[in-house]
Structures are given as structure tokens and as C-alpha cells.
PyMOL Python script that loads the backbone (N, CA, C, O; Angstrom):
from pymol import cmd

cmd.read_pdbstr("""\
ATOM      1  N   MET A   1       1.513 -15.985  14.375  1.00  0.00           N
ATOM      2  CA  MET A   1       1.329 -14.800  13.581  1.00  0.00           C
ATOM      3  C   MET A   1       1.031 -15.218  12.145  1.00  0.00           C
ATOM      4  O   MET A   1       1.838 -15.891  11.504  1.00  0.00           O
ATOM      5  N   GLU A   2      -0.131 -14.814  11.651  1.00  0.00           N
ATOM      6  CA  GLU A   2      -0.528 -15.169  10.293  1.00  0.00           C
ATOM      7  C   GLU A   2       0.014 -14.141   9.307  1.00  0.00           C
ATOM      8  O   GLU A   2      -0.100 -12.934   9.518  1.00  0.00           O
ATOM      9  N   MET A   3       0.610 -14.646   8.221  1.00  0.00           N
ATOM     10  CA  MET A   3       1.143 -13.781   7.181  1.00  0.00           C
ATOM     11  C   MET A   3       0.098 -13.630   6.081  1.00  0.00           C
ATOM     12  O   MET A   3      -0.610 -14.579   5.743  1.00  0.00           O
ATOM     13  N   LYS A   4       0.014 -12.410   5.527  1.00  0.00           N
ATOM     14  CA  LYS A   4      -0.982 -12.111   4.509  1.00  0.00           C
ATOM     15  C   LYS A   4      -0.351 -11.393   3.329  1.00  0.00           C
ATOM     16  O   LYS A   4       0.736 -10.822   3.416  1.00  0.00           O
ATOM     17  N   ARG A   5      -1.072 -11.446   2.234  1.00  0.00           N
ATOM     18  CA  ARG A   5      -0.717 -10.681   1.025  1.00  0.00           C
ATOM     19  C   ARG A   5      -2.009 -10.061   0.510  1.00  0.00           C
ATOM     20  O   ARG A   5      -3.037 -10.730   0.406  1.00  0.00           O
ATOM     21  N   ILE A   6      -1.939  -8.767   0.188  1.00  0.00           N
ATOM     22  CA  ILE A   6      -3.090  -8.103  -0.392  1.00  0.00           C
ATOM     23  C   ILE A   6      -2.652  -7.188  -1.524  1.00  0.00           C
ATOM     24  O   ILE A   6      -1.511  -6.732  -1.582  1.00  0.00           O
ATOM     25  N   TYR A   7      -3.586  -6.939  -2.413  1.00  0.00           N
ATOM     26  CA  TYR A   7      -3.393  -5.992  -3.505  1.00  0.00           C
ATOM     27  C   TYR A   7      -4.357  -4.843  -3.239  1.00  0.00           C
ATOM     28  O   TYR A   7      -5.545  -5.070  -3.008  1.00  0.00           O
ATOM     29  N   ILE A   8      -3.854  -3.615  -3.269  1.00  0.00           N
ATOM     30  CA  ILE A   8      -4.652  -2.442  -2.916  1.00  0.00           C
ATOM     31  C   ILE A   8      -4.668  -1.476  -4.093  1.00  0.00           C
ATOM     32  O   ILE A   8      -3.635  -1.227  -4.715  1.00  0.00           O
ATOM     33  N   THR A   9      -5.835  -0.939  -4.390  1.00  0.00           N
ATOM     34  CA  THR A   9      -5.982   0.132  -5.361  1.00  0.00           C
ATOM     35  C   THR A   9      -6.534   1.342  -4.625  1.00  0.00           C
ATOM     36  O   THR A   9      -7.571   1.260  -3.967  1.00  0.00           O
ATOM     37  N   VAL A  10      -5.831   2.472  -4.739  1.00  0.00           N
ATOM     38  CA  VAL A  10      -6.244   3.704  -4.076  1.00  0.00           C
ATOM     39  C   VAL A  10      -6.612   4.715  -5.164  1.00  0.00           C
ATOM     40  O   VAL A  10      -5.818   4.984  -6.066  1.00  0.00           O
ATOM     41  N   ILE A  11      -7.818   5.268  -5.071  1.00  0.00           N
ATOM     42  CA  ILE A  11      -8.327   6.225  -6.047  1.00  0.00           C
ATOM     43  C   ILE A  11      -8.531   7.568  -5.354  1.00  0.00           C
ATOM     44  O   ILE A  11      -8.926   7.623  -4.189  1.00  0.00           O
ATOM     45  N   GLY A  12      -8.259   8.641  -6.073  1.00  0.00           N
ATOM     46  CA  GLY A  12      -8.439   9.996  -5.554  1.00  0.00           C
ATOM     47  C   GLY A  12      -7.282  10.863  -6.014  1.00  0.00           C
ATOM     48  O   GLY A  12      -6.644  10.574  -7.026  1.00  0.00           O
ATOM     49  N   THR A  13      -7.013  11.926  -5.268  1.00  0.00           N
ATOM     50  CA  THR A  13      -5.855  12.768  -5.552  1.00  0.00           C
ATOM     51  C   THR A  13      -4.669  12.131  -4.841  1.00  0.00           C
ATOM     52  O   THR A  13      -4.345  12.467  -3.702  1.00  0.00           O
ATOM     53  N   VAL A  14      -4.031  11.196  -5.550  1.00  0.00           N
ATOM     54  CA  VAL A  14      -2.956  10.403  -4.935  1.00  0.00           C
ATOM     55  C   VAL A  14      -1.678  10.397  -5.771  1.00  0.00           C
ATOM     56  O   VAL A  14      -0.710   9.725  -5.416  1.00  0.00           O
ATOM     57  N   GLN A  15      -1.669  11.132  -6.867  1.00  0.00           N
ATOM     58  CA  GLN A  15      -0.445  11.298  -7.647  1.00  0.00           C
ATOM     59  C   GLN A  15      -0.021  12.759  -7.558  1.00  0.00           C
ATOM     60  O   GLN A  15      -0.854  13.665  -7.595  1.00  0.00           O
ATOM     61  N   GLY A  16       1.274  12.969  -7.440  1.00  0.00           N
ATOM     62  CA  GLY A  16       1.798  14.325  -7.346  1.00  0.00           C
ATOM     63  C   GLY A  16       1.717  14.915  -5.951  1.00  0.00           C
ATOM     64  O   GLY A  16       1.905  16.119  -5.773  1.00  0.00           O
ATOM     65  N   VAL A  17       1.435  14.071  -4.951  1.00  0.00           N
ATOM     66  CA  VAL A  17       1.299  14.543  -3.567  1.00  0.00           C
ATOM     67  C   VAL A  17       2.213  13.769  -2.608  1.00  0.00           C
ATOM     68  O   VAL A  17       2.058  13.865  -1.390  1.00  0.00           O
ATOM     69  N   GLY A  18       3.157  13.008  -3.154  1.00  0.00           N
ATOM     70  CA  GLY A  18       4.082  12.232  -2.318  1.00  0.00           C
ATOM     71  C   GLY A  18       3.492  10.943  -1.780  1.00  0.00           C
ATOM     72  O   GLY A  18       4.021  10.372  -0.827  1.00  0.00           O
ATOM     73  N   PHE A  19       2.406  10.479  -2.376  1.00  0.00           N
ATOM     74  CA  PHE A  19       1.735   9.285  -1.857  1.00  0.00           C
ATOM     75  C   PHE A  19       2.652   8.062  -1.861  1.00  0.00           C
ATOM     76  O   PHE A  19       2.719   7.336  -0.870  1.00  0.00           O
ATOM     77  N   ARG A  20       3.356   7.831  -2.966  1.00  0.00           N
ATOM     78  CA  ARG A  20       4.213   6.637  -3.045  1.00  0.00           C
ATOM     79  C   ARG A  20       5.349   6.698  -2.030  1.00  0.00           C
ATOM     80  O   ARG A  20       5.655   5.698  -1.380  1.00  0.00           O
ATOM     81  N   HIS A  21       5.968   7.848  -1.893  1.00  0.00           N
ATOM     82  CA  HIS A  21       7.055   8.022  -0.919  1.00  0.00           C
ATOM     83  C   HIS A  21       6.551   7.745   0.500  1.00  0.00           C
ATOM     84  O   HIS A  21       7.190   7.010   1.254  1.00  0.00           O
ATOM     85  N   HIS A  22       5.423   8.325   0.859  1.00  0.00           N
ATOM     86  CA  HIS A  22       4.878   8.124   2.206  1.00  0.00           C
ATOM     87  C   HIS A  22       4.396   6.683   2.412  1.00  0.00           C
ATOM     88  O   HIS A  22       4.473   6.137   3.512  1.00  0.00           O
ATOM     89  N   THR A  23       3.896   6.083   1.324  1.00  0.00           N
ATOM     90  CA  THR A  23       3.468   4.679   1.391  1.00  0.00           C
ATOM     91  C   THR A  23       4.651   3.782   1.728  1.00  0.00           C
ATOM     92  O   THR A  23       4.548   2.892   2.573  1.00  0.00           O
ATOM     93  N   ARG A  24       5.777   4.025   1.060  1.00  0.00           N
ATOM     94  CA  ARG A  24       6.984   3.236   1.357  1.00  0.00           C
ATOM     95  C   ARG A  24       7.415   3.432   2.807  1.00  0.00           C
ATOM     96  O   ARG A  24       7.756   2.461   3.482  1.00  0.00           O
ATOM     97  N   GLN A  25       7.404   4.660   3.293  1.00  0.00           N
ATOM     98  CA  GLN A  25       7.778   4.925   4.688  1.00  0.00           C
ATOM     99  C   GLN A  25       6.870   4.163   5.657  1.00  0.00           C
ATOM    100  O   GLN A  25       7.346   3.565   6.622  1.00  0.00           O
ATOM    101  N   GLU A  26       5.563   4.189   5.393  1.00  0.00           N
ATOM    102  CA  GLU A  26       4.615   3.504   6.279  1.00  0.00           C
ATOM    103  C   GLU A  26       4.807   1.993   6.219  1.00  0.00           C
ATOM    104  O   GLU A  26       4.777   1.324   7.252  1.00  0.00           O
ATOM    105  N   ALA A  27       5.003   1.453   5.026  1.00  0.00           N
ATOM    106  CA  ALA A  27       5.225   0.008   4.878  1.00  0.00           C
ATOM    107  C   ALA A  27       6.488  -0.413   5.624  1.00  0.00           C
ATOM    108  O   ALA A  27       6.489  -1.425   6.325  1.00  0.00           O
ATOM    109  N   GLN A  28       7.557   0.359   5.475  1.00  0.00           N
ATOM    110  CA  GLN A  28       8.805   0.032   6.166  1.00  0.00           C
ATOM    111  C   GLN A  28       8.629   0.134   7.681  1.00  0.00           C
ATOM    112  O   GLN A  28       9.150  -0.697   8.425  1.00  0.00           O
ATOM    113  N   ARG A  29       7.899   1.149   8.135  1.00  0.00           N
ATOM    114  CA  ARG A  29       7.644   1.307   9.575  1.00  0.00           C
ATOM    115  C   ARG A  29       6.915   0.091  10.139  1.00  0.00           C
ATOM    116  O   ARG A  29       7.169  -0.329  11.268  1.00  0.00           O
ATOM    117  N   LEU A  30       6.003  -0.471   9.336  1.00  0.00           N
ATOM    118  CA  LEU A  30       5.209  -1.620   9.769  1.00  0.00           C
ATOM    119  C   LEU A  30       5.883  -2.959   9.483  1.00  0.00           C
ATOM    120  O   LEU A  30       5.352  -4.007   9.852  1.00  0.00           O
ATOM    121  N   GLY A  31       7.045  -2.938   8.832  1.00  0.00           N
ATOM    122  CA  GLY A  31       7.758  -4.177   8.530  1.00  0.00           C
ATOM    123  C   GLY A  31       7.168  -4.955   7.365  1.00  0.00           C
ATOM    124  O   GLY A  31       7.293  -6.178   7.309  1.00  0.00           O
ATOM    125  N   LEU A  32       6.528  -4.257   6.433  1.00  0.00           N
ATOM    126  CA  LEU A  32       5.910  -4.901   5.284  1.00  0.00           C
ATOM    127  C   LEU A  32       6.827  -4.851   4.072  1.00  0.00           C
ATOM    128  O   LEU A  32       7.705  -3.992   3.985  1.00  0.00           O
ATOM    129  N   VAL A  33       6.624  -5.761   3.148  1.00  0.00           N
ATOM    130  CA  VAL A  33       7.375  -5.799   1.901  1.00  0.00           C
ATOM    131  C   VAL A  33       6.398  -5.773   0.735  1.00  0.00           C
ATOM    132  O   VAL A  33       5.228  -6.127   0.886  1.00  0.00           O
ATOM    133  N   GLY A  34       6.890  -5.349  -0.436  1.00  0.00           N
ATOM    134  CA  GLY A  34       6.035  -5.288  -1.617  1.00  0.00           C
ATOM    135  C   GLY A  34       6.402  -4.108  -2.484  1.00  0.00           C
ATOM    136  O   GLY A  34       7.573  -3.747  -2.597  1.00  0.00           O
ATOM    137  N   PHE A  35       5.389  -3.503  -3.102  1.00  0.00           N
ATOM    138  CA  PHE A  35       5.644  -2.357  -3.974  1.00  0.00           C
ATOM    139  C   PHE A  35       4.446  -1.426  -4.022  1.00  0.00           C
ATOM    140  O   PHE A  35       3.333  -1.786  -3.639  1.00  0.00           O
ATOM    141  N   VAL A  36       4.707  -0.217  -4.505  1.00  0.00           N
ATOM    142  CA  VAL A  36       3.674   0.767  -4.801  1.00  0.00           C
ATOM    143  C   VAL A  36       4.017   1.388  -6.141  1.00  0.00           C
ATOM    144  O   VAL A  36       5.190   1.617  -6.436  1.00  0.00           O
ATOM    145  N   LYS A  37       3.006   1.664  -6.957  1.00  0.00           N
ATOM    146  CA  LYS A  37       3.252   2.314  -8.242  1.00  0.00           C
ATOM    147  C   LYS A  37       2.023   3.105  -8.676  1.00  0.00           C
ATOM    148  O   LYS A  37       0.897   2.820  -8.269  1.00  0.00           O
ATOM    149  N   ASN A  38       2.280   4.115  -9.521  1.00  0.00           N
ATOM    150  CA  ASN A  38       1.201   4.909 -10.080  1.00  0.00           C
ATOM    151  C   ASN A  38       0.483   4.103 -11.155  1.00  0.00           C
ATOM    152  O   ASN A  38       1.075   3.256 -11.823  1.00  0.00           O
ATOM    153  N   ARG A  39      -0.805   4.388 -11.304  1.00  0.00           N
ATOM    154  CA  ARG A  39      -1.611   3.778 -12.352  1.00  0.00           C
ATOM    155  C   ARG A  39      -1.887   4.816 -13.442  1.00  0.00           C
ATOM    156  O   ARG A  39      -1.909   6.011 -13.149  1.00  0.00           O
ATOM    157  N   PRO A  40      -2.095   4.398 -14.672  1.00  0.00           N
ATOM    158  CA  PRO A  40      -2.392   5.349 -15.743  1.00  0.00           C
ATOM    159  C   PRO A  40      -3.671   6.164 -15.504  1.00  0.00           C
ATOM    160  O   PRO A  40      -3.806   7.272 -16.022  1.00  0.00           O
ATOM    161  N   ASP A  41      -4.608   5.614 -14.721  1.00  0.00           N
ATOM    162  CA  ASP A  41      -5.879   6.305 -14.473  1.00  0.00           C
ATOM    163  C   ASP A  41      -5.796   7.345 -13.358  1.00  0.00           C
ATOM    164  O   ASP A  41      -6.814   7.926 -12.984  1.00  0.00           O
ATOM    165  N   GLY A  42      -4.588   7.590 -12.816  1.00  0.00           N
ATOM    166  CA  GLY A  42      -4.426   8.589 -11.756  1.00  0.00           C
ATOM    167  C   GLY A  42      -4.441   8.011 -10.356  1.00  0.00           C
ATOM    168  O   GLY A  42      -4.205   8.735  -9.389  1.00  0.00           O
ATOM    169  N   GLY A  43      -4.714   6.724 -10.228  1.00  0.00           N
ATOM    170  CA  GLY A  43      -4.707   6.067  -8.919  1.00  0.00           C
ATOM    171  C   GLY A  43      -3.325   5.517  -8.598  1.00  0.00           C
ATOM    172  O   GLY A  43      -2.360   5.731  -9.332  1.00  0.00           O
ATOM    173  N   VAL A  44      -3.261   4.813  -7.496  1.00  0.00           N
ATOM    174  CA  VAL A  44      -2.031   4.165  -7.044  1.00  0.00           C
ATOM    175  C   VAL A  44      -2.379   2.723  -6.698  1.00  0.00           C
ATOM    176  O   VAL A  44      -3.458   2.449  -6.173  1.00  0.00           O
ATOM    177  N   GLU A  45      -1.462   1.802  -6.994  1.00  0.00           N
ATOM    178  CA  GLU A  45      -1.670   0.405  -6.610  1.00  0.00           C
ATOM    179  C   GLU A  45      -0.497  -0.086  -5.784  1.00  0.00           C
ATOM    180  O   GLU A  45       0.646   0.315  -5.999  1.00  0.00           O
ATOM    181  N   CYS A  46      -0.800  -0.963  -4.834  1.00  0.00           N
ATOM    182  CA  CYS A  46       0.211  -1.539  -3.950  1.00  0.00           C
ATOM    183  C   CYS A  46      -0.033  -3.037  -3.850  1.00  0.00           C
ATOM    184  O   CYS A  46      -1.170  -3.505  -3.914  1.00  0.00           O
ATOM    185  N   CYS A  47       1.040  -3.765  -3.694  1.00  0.00           N
ATOM    186  CA  CYS A  47       0.961  -5.167  -3.332  1.00  0.00           C
ATOM    187  C   CYS A  47       1.846  -5.314  -2.110  1.00  0.00           C
ATOM    188  O   CYS A  47       3.028  -4.976  -2.155  1.00  0.00           O
ATOM    189  N   ILE A  48       1.287  -5.815  -1.019  1.00  0.00           N
ATOM    190  CA  ILE A  48       2.070  -5.924   0.213  1.00  0.00           C
ATOM    191  C   ILE A  48       1.932  -7.310   0.817  1.00  0.00           C
ATOM    192  O   ILE A  48       0.926  -7.999   0.650  1.00  0.00           O
ATOM    193  N   GLU A  49       2.989  -7.686   1.526  1.00  0.00           N
ATOM    194  CA  GLU A  49       3.008  -8.942   2.274  1.00  0.00           C
ATOM    195  C   GLU A  49       3.563  -8.676   3.662  1.00  0.00           C
ATOM    196  O   GLU A  49       4.466  -7.858   3.841  1.00  0.00           O
ATOM    197  N   GLY A  50       3.007  -9.380   4.640  1.00  0.00           N
ATOM    198  CA  GLY A  50       3.515  -9.264   5.992  1.00  0.00           C
ATOM    199  C   GLY A  50       2.533  -9.773   7.018  1.00  0.00           C
ATOM    200  O   GLY A  50       1.539 -10.424   6.697  1.00  0.00           O
ATOM    201  N   ASP A  51       2.836  -9.459   8.255  1.00  0.00           N
ATOM    202  CA  ASP A  51       2.011  -9.854   9.390  1.00  0.00           C
ATOM    203  C   ASP A  51       0.600  -9.281   9.248  1.00  0.00           C
ATOM    204  O   ASP A  51       0.425  -8.132   8.841  1.00  0.00           O
ATOM    205  N   GLU A  52      -0.395 -10.087   9.584  1.00  0.00           N
ATOM    206  CA  GLU A  52      -1.797  -9.706   9.428  1.00  0.00           C
ATOM    207  C   GLU A  52      -2.131  -8.374  10.110  1.00  0.00           C
ATOM    208  O   GLU A  52      -2.831  -7.547   9.526  1.00  0.00           O
ATOM    209  N   ILE A  53      -1.651  -8.157  11.311  1.00  0.00           N
ATOM    210  CA  ILE A  53      -1.947  -6.914  12.037  1.00  0.00           C
ATOM    211  C   ILE A  53      -1.304  -5.715  11.348  1.00  0.00           C
ATOM    212  O   ILE A  53      -1.917  -4.652  11.254  1.00  0.00           O
ATOM    213  N   ALA A  54      -0.078  -5.880  10.867  1.00  0.00           N
ATOM    214  CA  ALA A  54       0.598  -4.804  10.144  1.00  0.00           C
ATOM    215  C   ALA A  54      -0.126  -4.498   8.838  1.00  0.00           C
ATOM    216  O   ALA A  54      -0.264  -3.331   8.469  1.00  0.00           O
ATOM    217  N   VAL A  55      -0.588  -5.519   8.140  1.00  0.00           N
ATOM    218  CA  VAL A  55      -1.325  -5.336   6.891  1.00  0.00           C
ATOM    219  C   VAL A  55      -2.600  -4.533   7.157  1.00  0.00           C
ATOM    220  O   VAL A  55      -2.926  -3.616   6.402  1.00  0.00           O
ATOM    221  N   GLU A  56      -3.316  -4.871   8.218  1.00  0.00           N
ATOM    222  CA  GLU A  56      -4.536  -4.136   8.563  1.00  0.00           C
ATOM    223  C   GLU A  56      -4.229  -2.673   8.873  1.00  0.00           C
ATOM    224  O   GLU A  56      -4.982  -1.782   8.479  1.00  0.00           O
ATOM    225  N   GLY A  57      -3.132  -2.428   9.573  1.00  0.00           N
ATOM    226  CA  GLY A  57      -2.720  -1.061   9.870  1.00  0.00           C
ATOM    227  C   GLY A  57      -2.372  -0.293   8.605  1.00  0.00           C
ATOM    228  O   GLY A  57      -2.671   0.896   8.492  1.00  0.00           O
ATOM    229  N   PHE A  58      -1.744  -0.969   7.658  1.00  0.00           N
ATOM    230  CA  PHE A  58      -1.385  -0.349   6.386  1.00  0.00           C
ATOM    231  C   PHE A  58      -2.635   0.042   5.601  1.00  0.00           C
ATOM    232  O   PHE A  58      -2.697   1.136   5.039  1.00  0.00           O
ATOM    233  N   VAL A  59      -3.619  -0.834   5.560  1.00  0.00           N
ATOM    234  CA  VAL A  59      -4.875  -0.534   4.862  1.00  0.00           C
ATOM    235  C   VAL A  59      -5.542   0.689   5.494  1.00  0.00           C
ATOM    236  O   VAL A  59      -6.033   1.566   4.783  1.00  0.00           O
ATOM    237  N   ALA A  60      -5.559   0.747   6.818  1.00  0.00           N
ATOM    238  CA  ALA A  60      -6.145   1.903   7.509  1.00  0.00           C
ATOM    239  C   ALA A  60      -5.405   3.177   7.129  1.00  0.00           C
ATOM    240  O   ALA A  60      -6.033   4.212   6.902  1.00  0.00           O
ATOM    241  N   TRP A  61      -4.079   3.117   7.055  1.00  0.00           N
ATOM    242  CA  TRP A  61      -3.290   4.284   6.663  1.00  0.00           C
ATOM    243  C   TRP A  61      -3.619   4.698   5.232  1.00  0.00           C
ATOM    244  O   TRP A  61      -3.751   5.890   4.953  1.00  0.00           O
ATOM    245  N   CYS A  62      -3.754   3.730   4.319  1.00  0.00           N
ATOM    246  CA  CYS A  62      -4.057   4.042   2.919  1.00  0.00           C
ATOM    247  C   CYS A  62      -5.375   4.795   2.773  1.00  0.00           C
ATOM    248  O   CYS A  62      -5.531   5.591   1.847  1.00  0.00           O
ATOM    249  N   LYS A  63      -6.312   4.556   3.663  1.00  0.00           N
ATOM    250  CA  LYS A  63      -7.609   5.242   3.595  1.00  0.00           C
ATOM    251  C   LYS A  63      -7.470   6.728   3.906  1.00  0.00           C
ATOM    252  O   LYS A  63      -8.335   7.521   3.535  1.00  0.00           O
ATOM    253  N   LEU A  64      -6.405   7.107   4.575  1.00  0.00           N
ATOM    254  CA  LEU A  64      -6.134   8.513   4.883  1.00  0.00           C
ATOM    255  C   LEU A  64      -5.073   9.090   3.959  1.00  0.00           C
ATOM    256  O   LEU A  64      -5.246  10.171   3.397  1.00  0.00           O
ATOM    257  N   GLY A  65      -3.968   8.357   3.805  1.00  0.00           N
ATOM    258  CA  GLY A  65      -2.854   8.810   2.981  1.00  0.00           C
ATOM    259  C   GLY A  65      -2.120   9.969   3.625  1.00  0.00           C
ATOM    260  O   GLY A  65      -2.433  10.357   4.751  1.00  0.00           O
ATOM    261  N   PRO A  66      -1.135  10.532   2.914  1.00  0.00           N
ATOM    262  CA  PRO A  66      -0.391  11.670   3.446  1.00  0.00           C
ATOM    263  C   PRO A  66      -1.254  12.942   3.421  1.00  0.00           C
ATOM    264  O   PRO A  66      -2.342  12.951   2.845  1.00  0.00           O
ATOM    265  N   THR A  67      -0.768  13.986   4.038  1.00  0.00           N
ATOM    266  CA  THR A  67      -1.517  15.229   4.230  1.00  0.00           C
ATOM    267  C   THR A  67      -2.114  15.795   2.942  1.00  0.00           C
ATOM    268  O   THR A  67      -3.275  16.207   2.940  1.00  0.00           O
ATOM    269  N   LEU A  68      -1.360  15.826   1.859  1.00  0.00           N
ATOM    270  CA  LEU A  68      -1.835  16.455   0.624  1.00  0.00           C
ATOM    271  C   LEU A  68      -2.749  15.565  -0.217  1.00  0.00           C
ATOM    272  O   LEU A  68      -3.341  16.039  -1.187  1.00  0.00           O
ATOM    273  N   ALA A  69      -2.871  14.313   0.128  1.00  0.00           N
ATOM    274  CA  ALA A  69      -3.714  13.386  -0.636  1.00  0.00           C
ATOM    275  C   ALA A  69      -5.187  13.570  -0.272  1.00  0.00           C
ATOM    276  O   ALA A  69      -5.527  14.016   0.824  1.00  0.00           O
ATOM    277  N   ALA A  70      -6.045  13.213  -1.221  1.00  0.00           N
ATOM    278  CA  ALA A  70      -7.490  13.183  -0.987  1.00  0.00           C
ATOM    279  C   ALA A  70      -7.979  11.820  -1.482  1.00  0.00           C
ATOM    280  O   ALA A  70      -8.334  11.664  -2.650  1.00  0.00           O
ATOM    281  N   VAL A  71      -7.992  10.850  -0.589  1.00  0.00           N
ATOM    282  CA  VAL A  71      -8.365   9.475  -0.942  1.00  0.00           C
ATOM    283  C   VAL A  71      -9.883   9.376  -1.073  1.00  0.00           C
ATOM    284  O   VAL A  71     -10.619   9.730  -0.152  1.00  0.00           O
ATOM    285  N   GLU A  72     -10.338   8.898  -2.214  1.00  0.00           N
ATOM    286  CA  GLU A  72     -11.767   8.714  -2.461  1.00  0.00           C
ATOM    287  C   GLU A  72     -12.206   7.280  -2.166  1.00  0.00           C
ATOM    288  O   GLU A  72     -13.280   7.052  -1.610  1.00  0.00           O
ATOM    289  N   SER A  73     -11.363   6.319  -2.545  1.00  0.00           N
ATOM    290  CA  SER A  73     -11.710   4.918  -2.280  1.00  0.00           C
ATOM    291  C   SER A  73     -10.461   4.054  -2.213  1.00  0.00           C
ATOM    292  O   SER A  73      -9.430   4.361  -2.812  1.00  0.00           O
ATOM    293  N   VAL A  74     -10.585   2.963  -1.462  1.00  0.00           N
ATOM    294  CA  VAL A  74      -9.512   1.981  -1.336  1.00  0.00           C
ATOM    295  C   VAL A  74     -10.136   0.609  -1.552  1.00  0.00           C
ATOM    296  O   VAL A  74     -11.030   0.195  -0.814  1.00  0.00           O
ATOM    297  N   GLU A  75      -9.655  -0.083  -2.564  1.00  0.00           N
ATOM    298  CA  GLU A  75     -10.115  -1.447  -2.834  1.00  0.00           C
ATOM    299  C   GLU A  75      -9.033  -2.419  -2.376  1.00  0.00           C
ATOM    300  O   GLU A  75      -7.855  -2.238  -2.685  1.00  0.00           O
ATOM    301  N   VAL A  76      -9.436  -3.444  -1.642  1.00  0.00           N
ATOM    302  CA  VAL A  76      -8.489  -4.427  -1.116  1.00  0.00           C
ATOM    303  C   VAL A  76      -8.858  -5.799  -1.654  1.00  0.00           C
ATOM    304  O   VAL A  76      -9.992  -6.255  -1.513  1.00  0.00           O
ATOM    305  N   GLU A  77      -7.879  -6.448  -2.273  1.00  0.00           N
ATOM    306  CA  GLU A  77      -8.076  -7.791  -2.819  1.00  0.00           C
ATOM    307  C   GLU A  77      -7.098  -8.751  -2.142  1.00  0.00           C
ATOM    308  O   GLU A  77      -5.893  -8.676  -2.383  1.00  0.00           O
ATOM    309  N   PRO A  78      -7.606  -9.649  -1.300  1.00  0.00           N
ATOM    310  CA  PRO A  78      -6.720 -10.638  -0.681  1.00  0.00           C
ATOM    311  C   PRO A  78      -6.121 -11.559  -1.746  1.00  0.00           C
ATOM    312  O   PRO A  78      -6.785 -11.920  -2.718  1.00  0.00           O
ATOM    313  N   GLN A  79      -4.866 -11.927  -1.548  1.00  0.00           N
ATOM    314  CA  GLN A  79      -4.189 -12.849  -2.453  1.00  0.00           C
ATOM    315  C   GLN A  79      -3.474 -13.919  -1.626  1.00  0.00           C
ATOM    316  O   GLN A  79      -3.340 -13.800  -0.408  1.00  0.00           O
ATOM    317  N   ARG A  80      -3.027 -14.947  -2.305  1.00  0.00           N
ATOM    318  CA  ARG A  80      -2.290 -16.020  -1.629  1.00  0.00           C
ATOM    319  C   ARG A  80      -0.902 -15.502  -1.256  1.00  0.00           C
ATOM    320  O   ARG A  80      -0.206 -14.918  -2.086  1.00  0.00           O
ATOM    321  N   TYR A  81      -0.510 -15.719  -0.006  1.00  0.00           N
ATOM    322  CA  TYR A  81       0.807 -15.292   0.476  1.00  0.00           C
ATOM    323  C   TYR A  81       1.885 -16.085  -0.239  1.00  0.00           C
ATOM    324  O   TYR A  81       1.827 -17.314  -0.279  1.00  0.00           O
ATOM    325  N   ARG A  82       2.900 -15.377  -0.820  1.00  0.00           N
ATOM    326  CA  ARG A  82       3.902 -16.046  -1.644  1.00  0.00           C
ATOM    327  C   ARG A  82       5.344 -15.795  -1.214  1.00  0.00           C
ATOM    328  O   ARG A  82       6.256 -16.412  -1.764  1.00  0.00           O
ATOM    329  N   GLN A  83       5.570 -14.934  -0.276  1.00  0.00           N
ATOM    330  CA  GLN A  83       6.935 -14.546   0.118  1.00  0.00           C
ATOM    331  C   GLN A  83       7.735 -14.099  -1.108  1.00  0.00           C
ATOM    332  O   GLN A  83       8.885 -14.498  -1.292  1.00  0.00           O
ATOM    333  N   GLU A  84       7.116 -13.273  -1.932  1.00  0.00           N
ATOM    334  CA  GLU A  84       7.707 -12.864  -3.196  1.00  0.00           C
ATOM    335  C   GLU A  84       8.726 -11.734  -3.057  1.00  0.00           C
ATOM    336  O   GLU A  84       9.650 -11.636  -3.864  1.00  0.00           O
ATOM    337  N   PHE A  85       8.570 -10.883  -2.047  1.00  0.00           N
ATOM    338  CA  PHE A  85       9.362  -9.661  -1.956  1.00  0.00           C
ATOM    339  C   PHE A  85      10.390  -9.713  -0.826  1.00  0.00           C
ATOM    340  O   PHE A  85      10.195 -10.384   0.188  1.00  0.00           O
ATOM    341  N   GLN A  86      11.495  -8.981  -1.031  1.00  0.00           N
ATOM    342  CA  GLN A  86      12.533  -8.870  -0.006  1.00  0.00           C
ATOM    343  C   GLN A  86      12.459  -7.532   0.724  1.00  0.00           C
ATOM    344  O   GLN A  86      12.927  -7.410   1.855  1.00  0.00           O
ATOM    345  N   ARG A  87      11.863  -6.520   0.064  1.00  0.00           N
ATOM    346  CA  ARG A  87      11.773  -5.187   0.627  1.00  0.00           C
ATOM    347  C   ARG A  87      10.567  -4.487   0.036  1.00  0.00           C
ATOM    348  O   ARG A  87       9.858  -5.071  -0.784  1.00  0.00           O
ATOM    349  N   PHE A  88      10.319  -3.249   0.434  1.00  0.00           N
ATOM    350  CA  PHE A  88       9.235  -2.468  -0.135  1.00  0.00           C
ATOM    351  C   PHE A  88       9.837  -1.432  -1.074  1.00  0.00           C
ATOM    352  O   PHE A  88      10.745  -0.692  -0.692  1.00  0.00           O
ATOM    353  N   GLU A  89       9.331  -1.382  -2.299  1.00  0.00           N
ATOM    354  CA  GLU A  89       9.918  -0.473  -3.274  1.00  0.00           C
ATOM    355  C   GLU A  89       8.871   0.345  -4.013  1.00  0.00           C
ATOM    356  O   GLU A  89       7.707  -0.042  -4.117  1.00  0.00           O
ATOM    357  N   ILE A  90       9.316   1.481  -4.521  1.00  0.00           N
ATOM    358  CA  ILE A  90       8.495   2.301  -5.411  1.00  0.00           C
ATOM    359  C   ILE A  90       8.827   1.875  -6.831  1.00  0.00           C
ATOM    360  O   ILE A  90       9.996   1.811  -7.211  1.00  0.00           O
ATOM    361  N   ARG A  91       7.809   1.589  -7.602  1.00  0.00           N
ATOM    362  CA  ARG A  91       8.030   1.189  -9.008  1.00  0.00           C
ATOM    363  C   ARG A  91       7.578   2.282  -9.941  1.00  0.00           C
ATOM    364  O   ARG A  91       7.682   2.136 -11.159  1.00  0.00           O
TER     365      ARG A  91
END
""", "prot")
cmd.dss("prot")
cmd.show_as("cartoon", "prot")
cmd.util.cbc("prot")
cmd.orient("prot")
């Protein structure tokens, strides 16, 4: 099982719609660790680490987001896996 780390930027109507809360739930469901936080420009950013298949599933989920979100774009930047996180948190 290959472990991965990615940095994700989600743009659209993603603040004020429970995006971070639902992101944490999805990450925990998939066994991923990292963080999610709001950006000053109205987007959301995440850094996640975990199993490659779970990471891919998380990216697919981010493209949809929770019911009230309207995701316009998702940028994914692969990074070097560092085992930096112990859990997934909202920042």
C-alpha cells in the first residue's frame, strides 16, 4: 500500500456551507490525516496524508463537496509523504 500526501485547493461556494466539517468527516471515514482550513479568498485548502486509494477517493469527494457547496474547481498538488499528522483537524 503506497502512502501519499497531497495539498488541495477548492474554489467555489465552499465557506459558510459546512464544507470543513464535512471534509473532516470524509477524511476520518477514509482513514486520512491532515487538516482543512478556510482561505482569505473564499476557498478552502486541505493537506492530507494516507493510503493512495483513500486519497483518490477524498479528491473525488472534494469535487462534489457537501450538499450546500458549489465547487467550481479543485487543484491537487502532490507533495512528499512526511507522516506529519496524527489526526485530521479543522484549522
